[in-house]
C-alpha positions as CSV (number, residue, x, y, z in Angstrom):
1,M,10.9,8.9,16.1
2,I,7.6,10.2,14.6
3,I,6.0,7.8,12.1
4,S,3.1,8.7,9.8
5,Y,1.5,5.5,8.6
6,D,-1.5,4.2,6.6
7,E,-2.9,0.8,5.8
8,K,-4.4,-0.5,2.6
9,P,-6.4,-3.7,3.1
10,G,-7.7,-5.8,0.2
11,I,-5.1,-5.1,-2.5
12,Q,-5.8,-7.4,-5.5
13,A,-2.7,-9.6,-6.1
14,I,-2.8,-10.2,-9.9
15,G,-0.4,-11.6,-12.5
16,N,-0.1,-11.6,-16.2
17,V,-1.4,-14.6,-18.2
18,Y,0.7,-13.9,-21.2
19,P,4.2,-12.3,-21.4
20,D,4.4,-8.6,-22.4
21,L,5.2,-7.8,-26.1
22,M,8.2,-5.6,-26.4
23,P,8.3,-2.5,-28.6
24,V,9.2,-3.0,-32.3
25,E,11.1,-0.2,-34.0
26,G,8.9,1.5,-36.6
27,H,5.7,-0.3,-35.6
28,Y,5.0,-0.2,-31.8
29,S,6.7,2.4,-29.6
30,T,5.5,1.0,-26.2
31,I,5.2,-2.3,-24.4
32,A,1.9,-4.1,-25.1
33,R,0.2,-6.0,-22.3
34,D,-2.8,-8.3,-22.7
35,Y,-5.9,-7.4,-20.7
36,E,-6.3,-10.9,-19.2
37,Y,-4.9,-11.6,-15.7
38,K,-4.8,-14.3,-13.1
39,R,-6.0,-13.6,-9.5
40,H,-3.7,-14.6,-6.6
41,G,-6.0,-13.4,-3.8
42,T,-5.7,-10.3,-1.7
43,L,-3.0,-8.7,0.5
44,S,-2.9,-6.0,3.1
45,L,-0.2,-3.4,3.2
46,L,0.9,-1.4,6.2
47,A,3.4,1.3,5.4
48,G,4.8,4.3,7.2
49,I,7.5,6.9,6.9
50,D,9.7,8.2,9.7
51,L,9.1,11.9,9.5
52,I,12.6,12.8,10.9
53,S,14.9,10.5,8.9
54,G,12.6,9.9,5.8
55,R,13.1,6.1,6.2
56,I,10.2,4.1,4.8
57,H,8.9,1.0,6.8
58,Y,6.4,-1.5,5.3
59,K,4.9,-4.9,6.0
60,I,2.7,-7.0,3.8
61,F,0.1,-9.4,5.3
62,E,-1.8,-12.2,3.6
63,K,-4.7,-11.6,6.0
64,H,-6.1,-8.4,7.4
65,Q,-6.0,-8.3,11.2
66,S,-6.7,-5.4,13.5
67,N,-3.8,-6.3,15.7
68,S,-1.3,-6.0,12.9
69,V,-0.4,-2.4,13.9
70,P,2.7,-2.5,16.1
71,K,2.3,-1.1,19.6
72,S,5.1,0.9,21.2
73,S,5.2,3.6,23.8
74,D,8.4,5.0,22.2
75,E,6.6,6.1,19.1
76,R,4.0,8.8,18.5
77,R,1.7,7.7,15.6
78,I,-0.1,10.1,13.4
79,K,-2.6,8.0,11.4
80,N,-3.5,9.2,8.0
81,H,-7.2,9.8,7.4
82,Y,-7.9,10.1,11.1
83,I,-11.2,11.8,11.8
84,L,-11.1,14.1,14.8
85,K,-14.5,14.2,16.4
86,M,-15.2,17.4,18.4
87,D,-18.4,18.8,20.0
88,T,-19.3,22.1,18.6
89,I,-20.0,24.8,21.2
90,L,-22.3,27.6,20.1
C-alpha cells in the first residue's frame, strides 16, 4: 500500500445564519445565500489516497496535534509539499 497524504489544519467551520433562497423561475436562476455566517471554531483534516487502489482515507480532528499522523511500518508515506534539502556540490 502506498499512501500520498496531506493535512489541512485550521479549517474554519462555518454555518449559515439564514436559509438559502431557492431559484424563482423568470426572476432568479441561481440559489441565493446571505453573506452572514456563524463560526463554529476550527477543524483539522488529514486526508490520503491509496495510490494503488484509489481508495480515499480521511480523518477530521477538532484539535491539531502533531501525533495525529498514523505510524505503521507497513506503509510508505509520500507527504505532499515535502521539501527535500540537499547540499549543493560545486
